N, CA, C and O atoms as a printed pandas DataFrame, in Angstrom:
     atom_number atom_name residue_name chain_id  residue_number  x_coord  y_coord  z_coord
0              1         N          UNK        A               1   98.959   95.824  119.015
1              2        CA          UNK        A               1  100.771   94.873  118.460
2              3         C          UNK        A               1  100.127   95.679  117.069
3              4         O          UNK        A               1   98.963   95.738  116.672
4              5         N          UNK        A               2  101.410   96.277  116.503
5              6        CA          UNK        A               2  101.547   96.528  115.220
6              7         C          UNK        A               2  102.120   95.225  114.699
7              8         O          UNK        A               2  102.896   94.467  115.282
8              9         N          UNK        A               3  101.378   95.063  113.006
9             10        CA          UNK        A               3  101.647   93.962  112.922
10            11         C          UNK        A               3  101.772   94.600  111.143
11            12         O          UNK        A               3  100.944   95.273  110.530
12            13         N          UNK        A               4  103.444   93.956  110.570
13            14        CA          UNK        A               4  103.648   94.284  109.381
14            15         C          UNK        A               4  104.099   93.011  108.592
15            16         O          UNK        A               4  104.214   91.892  109.092
16            17         N          UNK        A               5  104.350   93.357  107.228
17            18        CA          UNK        A               5  104.638   91.975  106.098
18            19         C          UNK        A               5  105.891   92.768  105.272
19            20         O          UNK        A               5  105.883   93.845  104.675
20            21         N          UNK        A               6  107.035   91.716  105.508
21            22        CA          UNK        A               6  108.221   92.259  105.105
22            23         C          UNK        A               6  108.164   91.266  103.333
23            24         O          UNK        A               6  108.164   90.038  103.247
24            25         N          UNK        A               7  108.127   92.150  102.257
25            26        CA          UNK        A               7  108.389   91.321  101.146
26            27         C          UNK        A               7  110.104   90.865  100.925
27            28         O          UNK        A               7  111.048   91.641  101.066
28            29         N          UNK        A               8  110.201   89.368  100.535
29            30        CA          UNK        A               8  111.221   89.071  100.255
30            31         C          UNK        A               8  111.436   89.771   98.550
31            32         O          UNK        A               8  110.583   89.948   97.680
32            33         N          UNK        A               9  112.500   89.976   98.540
33            34        CA          UNK        A               9  113.262   90.063   96.835
34            35         C          UNK        A               9  112.859   89.420   96.383
35            36         O          UNK        A               9  112.614   88.491   97.152
36            37         N          UNK        A              10  112.245   89.053   94.513
37            38        CA          UNK        A              10  112.424   88.190   94.236
38            39         C          UNK        A              10  113.441   86.994   93.505
39            40         O          UNK        A              10  113.198   85.917   92.960
40            41         N          UNK        A              11  114.787   87.811   93.805
41            42        CA          UNK        A              11  115.793   87.193   93.634
42            43         C          UNK        A              11  116.766   86.573   94.445
43            44         O          UNK        A              11  117.779   86.012   94.028
44            45         N          UNK        A              12  116.259   86.753   96.148
45            46        CA          UNK        A              12  116.884   86.433   97.328
46            47         C          UNK        A              12  115.316   85.585   98.220
47            48         O          UNK        A              12  114.171   86.035   98.260
48            49         N          UNK        A              13  115.889   84.161   98.885
49            50        CA          UNK        A              13  114.813   82.985   98.989
50            51         C          UNK        A              13  114.395   83.366  100.124
51            52         O          UNK        A              13  113.223   83.144  100.430
52            53         N          UNK        A              14  115.633   84.305  101.376
53            54        CA          UNK        A              14  115.332   84.257  102.494
54            55         C          UNK        A              14  115.987   85.987  103.263
55            56         O          UNK        A              14  116.206   86.896  102.462
56            57         N          UNK        A              15  116.169   86.176  104.414
57            58        CA          UNK        A              15  116.397   87.365  104.716
58            59         C          UNK        A              15  116.850   87.224  106.375
59            60         O          UNK        A              15  116.028   87.281  107.289
60            61         N          UNK        A              16  118.439   87.014  106.584
61            62        CA          UNK        A              16  118.770   87.330  108.643
62            63         C          UNK        A              16  117.910   88.031  108.862
63            64         O          UNK        A              16  117.161   88.855  108.338
64            65         N          UNK        A              17  118.230   87.370  110.112
65            66        CA          UNK        A              17  117.239   88.379  111.265
66            67         C          UNK        A              17  117.750   89.519  111.495
67            68         O          UNK        A              17  117.052   90.486  111.802
68            69         N          UNK        A              18  119.348   89.582  111.352
69            70        CA          UNK        A              18  119.589   90.708  112.436
70            71         C          UNK        A              18  119.482   91.672  110.831
71            72         O          UNK        A              18  118.943   92.769  110.974
72            73         N          UNK        A              19  119.816   91.425  109.792
73            74        CA          UNK        A              19  119.015   92.616  108.955
74            75         C          UNK        A              19  117.531   92.850  108.909
75            76         O          UNK        A              19  117.212   94.037  108.859
76            77         N          UNK        A              20  116.694   92.091  108.913
77            78        CA          UNK        A              20  115.449   92.258  108.839
78            79         C          UNK        A              20  115.131   93.371  109.768
79            80         O          UNK        A              20  114.289   94.199  109.421
80            81         N          UNK        A              21  115.816   93.483  111.092
81            82        CA          UNK        A              21  115.110   94.265  112.430
82            83         C          UNK        A              21  115.818   95.390  112.303
83            84         O          UNK        A              21  115.458   96.331  113.010
84            85         N          UNK        A              22  116.953   95.582  111.418
85            86        CA          UNK        A              22  117.926   96.927  110.809
86            87         C          UNK        A              22  116.973   97.011  109.625
87            88         O          UNK        A              22  116.523   98.153  109.533
88            89         N          UNK        A              23  116.463   96.090  108.582
89            90        CA          UNK        A              23  115.578   97.042  107.758
90            91         C          UNK        A              23  114.209   97.697  108.096
91            92         O          UNK        A              23  113.615   98.603  107.511
92            93         N          UNK        A              24  113.893   97.026  109.143
93            94        CA          UNK        A              24  112.496   97.565  110.169
94            95         C          UNK        A              24  112.334   98.444  110.447
95            96         O          UNK        A              24  111.339   99.139  110.240
96            97         N          UNK        A              25  113.396   98.710  111.079
97            98        CA          UNK        A              25  114.383  100.451  112.370
98            99         C          UNK        A              25  113.609   99.128  113.675
99           100         O          UNK        A              25  113.331   99.552  114.796
100          101         N          UNK        A              26  113.488   98.421  113.515
101          102        CA          UNK        A              26  113.691   98.106  115.162
102          103         C          UNK        A              26  114.851   97.842  115.770
103          104         O          UNK        A              26  114.667   97.378  116.895
104          105         N          UNK        A              27  115.873   97.945  115.496
105          106        CA          UNK        A              27  117.056   98.576  115.867
106          107         C          UNK        A              27  118.262   99.130  114.669
107          108         O          UNK        A              27  118.471   98.894  113.479
108          109         N          UNK        A              28  118.791   99.851  115.559
109          110        CA          UNK        A              28  119.845  100.975  114.368
110          111         C          UNK        A              28  120.521  100.383  113.784
111          112         O          UNK        A              28  120.468  100.188  112.570
112          113         N          UNK        A              29  121.259   99.999  114.514
113          114        CA          UNK        A              29  122.488   99.282  113.930
114          115         C          UNK        A              29  122.763   97.581  114.153
115          116         O          UNK        A              29  122.100   97.026  115.030
116          117         N          UNK        A              30  123.605   96.886  113.465
117          118        CA          UNK        A              30  123.356   95.710  113.415
118          119         C          UNK        A              30  124.118   95.085  114.777
119          120         O          UNK        A              30  123.975   93.869  114.902
120          121         N          UNK        A              31  124.714   95.595  115.557
121          122        CA          UNK        A              31  125.143   95.682  117.067
122          123         C          UNK        A              31  124.515   95.898  117.720
123          124         O          UNK        A              31  124.578   95.224  118.748
124          125         N          UNK        A              32  123.439   96.983  117.637
125          126        CA          UNK        A              32  122.164   96.813  118.388
126          127         C          UNK        A              32  120.914   95.483  118.238
127          128         O          UNK        A              32  120.200   95.022  119.128
128          129         N          UNK        A              33  120.988   95.090  116.702
129          130        CA          UNK        A              33  120.060   94.087  116.864
130          131         C          UNK        A              33  120.637   92.806  117.291
131          132         O          UNK        A              33  120.034   92.077  118.077
132          133         N          UNK        A              34  121.856   92.488  116.769
133          134        CA          UNK        A              34  122.727   91.062  117.655
134          135         C          UNK        A              34  122.145   91.270  119.252
135          136         O          UNK        A              34  121.775   90.312  119.931
136          137         N          UNK        A              35  122.131   92.346  119.620
137          138        CA          UNK        A              35  122.110   92.465  121.327
138          139         C          UNK        A              35  120.689   91.794  121.292
139          140         O          UNK        A              35  120.479   90.682  121.777
140          141         N          UNK        A              36  119.847   92.472  120.751
141          142        CA          UNK        A              36  118.335   92.074  120.806
142          143         C          UNK        A              36  118.428   90.511  120.826
143          144         O          UNK        A              36  118.350   90.083  121.978
144          145         N          UNK        A              37  118.539   89.761  120.092
145          146        CA          UNK        A              37  118.522   88.871  119.618
146          147         C          UNK        A              37  119.654   88.238  120.984
147          148         O          UNK        A              37  118.980   87.441  121.636
148          149         N          UNK        A              38  120.841   88.327  121.477
149          150        CA          UNK        A              38  121.118   87.490  122.073
150          151         C          UNK        A              38  120.672   87.763  124.229
151          152         O          UNK        A              38  121.096   87.653  125.379
152          153         N          UNK        A              39  119.850   88.052  123.592
153          154        CA          UNK        A              39  118.916   88.890  125.355
154          155         C          UNK        A              39  117.660   88.164  125.041
155          156         O          UNK        A              39  116.758   88.303  125.867
156          157         N          UNK        A              40  117.453   87.506  124.131
157          158        CA          UNK        A              40  116.120   86.769  124.406
158          159         C          UNK        A              40  114.695   87.734  123.612
159          160         O          UNK        A              40  113.546   87.292  123.582
160          161         N          UNK        A              41  115.140   89.178  122.987
161          162        CA          UNK        A              41  113.889   89.715  123.077
162          163         C          UNK        A              41  113.427   89.471  121.711
163          164         O          UNK        A              41  112.450   90.112  121.322
164          165         N          UNK        A              42  114.009   88.611  120.906
165          166        CA          UNK        A              42  113.191   88.522  120.045
166          167         C          UNK        A              42  112.343   86.968  119.502
167          168         O          UNK        A              42  112.760   85.944  120.043
168          169         N          UNK        A              43  111.428   86.845  118.678
169          170        CA          UNK        A              43  111.002   85.787  118.908
170          171         C          UNK        A              43  110.740   85.234  116.930
171          172         O          UNK        A              43  110.365   85.704  115.855
172          173         N          UNK        A              44  111.127   84.280  117.389
173          174        CA          UNK        A              44  110.544   83.386  115.640
174          175         C          UNK        A              44  109.902   82.133  115.563
175          176         O          UNK        A              44  110.431   81.065  115.872
176          177         N          UNK        A              45  108.380   82.331  115.010
177          178        CA          UNK        A              45  107.552   81.208  114.933
178          179         C          UNK        A              45  106.946   81.101  116.772
179          180         O          UNK        A              45  106.527   80.109  117.368
180          181         N          UNK        A              46  107.041   81.884  117.048
181          182        CA          UNK        A              46  106.606   81.860  118.779
182          183         C          UNK        A              46  108.044   81.182  119.619
183          184         O          UNK        A              46  107.921   80.853  120.799
184          185         N          UNK        A              47  109.119   81.047  119.041
185          186        CA          UNK        A              47  110.161   80.287  120.240
186          187         C          UNK        A              47  111.223   81.717  119.949
187          188         O          UNK        A              47  111.354   82.483  118.994
188          189         N          UNK        A              48  111.900   81.599  121.370
189          190        CA          UNK        A              48  113.106   82.753  121.325
190          191         C          UNK        A              48  113.543   82.265  120.307
191          192         O          UNK        A              48  112.980   81.341  119.720
192          193         N          UNK        A              49  114.953   82.975  119.813
193          194        CA          UNK        A              49  115.742   83.124  118.821
194          195         C          UNK        A              49  117.033   83.646  118.821
195          196         O          UNK        A              49  117.209   84.861  118.907
196          197         N          UNK        A              50  118.210   82.637  118.710
197          198        CA          UNK        A              50  119.243   83.503  119.445
198          199         C          UNK        A              50  120.526   83.202  118.733
199          200         O          UNK        A              50  121.689   83.014  119.091
200          201         N          UNK        A              51  119.918   83.224  117.650
201          202        CA          UNK        A              51  121.264   82.630  115.932
202          203         C          UNK        A              51  120.726   83.943  115.673
203          204         O          UNK        A              51  119.553   84.314  115.714
204          205         N          UNK        A              52  122.407   84.969  115.237
205          206        CA          UNK        A              52  122.084   86.114  114.615
206          207         C          UNK        A              52  121.686   85.799  113.169
207          208         O          UNK        A              52  120.722   86.528  112.936
208          209         N          UNK        A              53  121.912   85.207  112.298
209          210        CA          UNK        A              53  121.943   85.627  111.221
210          211         C          UNK        A              53  121.222   84.393  110.922
211          212         O          UNK        A              53  121.562   83.816  109.889
212          213         N          UNK        A              54  120.148   83.797  111.735
213          214        CA          UNK        A              54  119.200   82.649  111.276
214          215         C          UNK        A              54  118.513   83.280  110.204
215          216         O          UNK        A              54  118.362   84.501  110.171
216          217         N          UNK        A              55  118.032   82.409  109.208
217          218        CA          UNK        A              55  117.707   82.469  107.707
218          219         C          UNK        A              55  115.977   82.646  108.238
219          220         O          UNK        A              55  115.433   81.865  109.019
220          221         N          UNK        A              56  115.346   83.789  107.639
221          222        CA          UNK        A              56  114.032   83.790  107.613
222          223         C          UNK        A              56  113.315   83.374  106.031
223          224         O          UNK        A              56  113.426   83.884  104.917
224          225         N          UNK        A              57  112.817   82.613  106.372
225          226        CA          UNK        A              57  111.776   82.026  104.515
226          227         C          UNK        A              57  110.456   82.969  104.881
227          228         O          UNK        A              57  110.434   83.961  105.609
228          229         N          UNK        A              58  109.310   82.322  104.115
229          230        CA          UNK        A              58  108.268   83.314  103.682
230          231         C          UNK        A              58  107.709   82.538  104.266
231          232         O          UNK        A              58  108.107   81.381  104.129
232          233         N          UNK        A              59  106.204   82.864  105.446
233          234        CA          UNK        A              59  105.931   82.042  105.544
234          235         C          UNK        A              59  106.202   82.505  107.722
235          236         O          UNK        A              59  105.408   82.562  108.662
236          237         N          UNK        A              60  107.575   82.698  107.607
237          238        CA          UNK        A              60  108.360   82.780  109.411
238          239         C          UNK        A              60  107.418   83.930  109.537
239          240         O          UNK        A              60  106.978   84.645  108.636
240          241         N          UNK        A              61  107.147   83.984  111.050
241          242        CA          UNK        A              61  106.241   85.230  111.696
242          243         C          UNK        A              61  107.801   85.707  113.098
243          244         O          UNK        A              61  108.482   85.058  113.892
244          245         N          UNK        A              62  107.723   86.737  112.806
245          246        CA          UNK        A              62  109.167   86.954  113.951
246          247         C          UNK        A              62  108.174   88.053  114.834
247          248         O          UNK        A              62  107.309   88.639  114.183
248          249         N          UNK        A              63  108.269   88.287  116.042
249          250        CA          UNK        A              63  108.085   88.845  116.936
250          251         C          UNK        A              63  108.687   89.493  117.883
251          252         O          UNK        A              63  109.156   88.807  118.790
252          253         N          UNK        A              64  108.865   91.133  117.954
253          254        CA          UNK        A              64  110.148   91.981  119.106
254          255         C          UNK        A              64  109.585   93.024  119.951
255          256         O          UNK        A              64  109.748   94.242  119.894
256          257         N          UNK        A              65  109.106   92.535  120.498
257          258        CA          UNK        A              65  108.514   93.943  121.657
258          259         C          UNK        A              65  106.687   93.783  121.363
259          260         O          UNK        A              65  105.988   92.799  121.605
260          261         N          UNK        A              66  106.259   95.149  120.752
261          262        CA          UNK        A              66  104.988   95.077  119.950
262          263         C          UNK        A              66  105.199   94.719  119.081
263          264         O          UNK        A              66  104.027   94.372  118.934
264          265         N          UNK        A              67  105.762   94.327  117.960
265          266        CA          UNK        A              67  106.103   94.731  116.438
266          267         C          UNK        A              67  105.931   93.312  116.144
267          268         O          UNK        A              67  106.485   92.467  116.847
268          269         N          UNK        A              68  105.113   92.961  115.032
269          270        CA          UNK        A              68  105.047   91.425  114.770
270          271         C          UNK        A              68  105.166   91.586  113.141
271          272         O          UNK        A              68  104.432   92.428  112.622
272          273         N          UNK        A              69  106.027   90.845  112.330
273          274        CA          UNK        A              69  106.561   90.788  111.084
274          275         C          UNK        A              69  106.083   89.744  110.502
275          276         O          UNK        A              69  106.209   88.788  111.267
276          277         N          UNK        A              70  105.568   89.429  109.474
277          278        CA          UNK        A              70  105.326   88.123  108.259
278          279         C          UNK        A              70  106.556   88.137  107.825
279          280         O          UNK        A              70  107.300   89.031  108.228
280          281         N          UNK        A              71  106.900   87.436  107.173
281          282        CA          UNK        A              71  107.705   87.283  105.736
282          283         C          UNK        A              71  107.161   86.880  104.574
283          284         O          UNK        A              71  106.880   85.682  104.561
284          285         N          UNK        A              72  106.863   87.619  103.369
285          286        CA          UNK        A              72  105.811   87.459  102.314
286          287         C          UNK        A              72  106.590   87.264  101.298
287          288         O          UNK        A              72  107.309   88.215  100.993
288          289         N          UNK        A              73  106.679   86.103  100.544
289          290        CA          UNK        A              73  107.722   86.657   99.377
290          291         C          UNK        A              73  106.783   87.205   97.581
291          292         O          UNK        A              73  107.452   87.631   96.640
């Protein structure tokens, strides 16, 4: 499993799930990221997440395929 960390910008307390997938290269487009989320392929803190614009805060852990991303501030 590949483990990554995503650092939040100092002036932003969260990142939306669909944007994180795009920023990290897990999806090429927002539409592709939306499909991955709707199909139940993305977990947040160990549970399937279906909310496309789910706000992710420091400490949240996202799992997509074999990539795990921890949100840090």
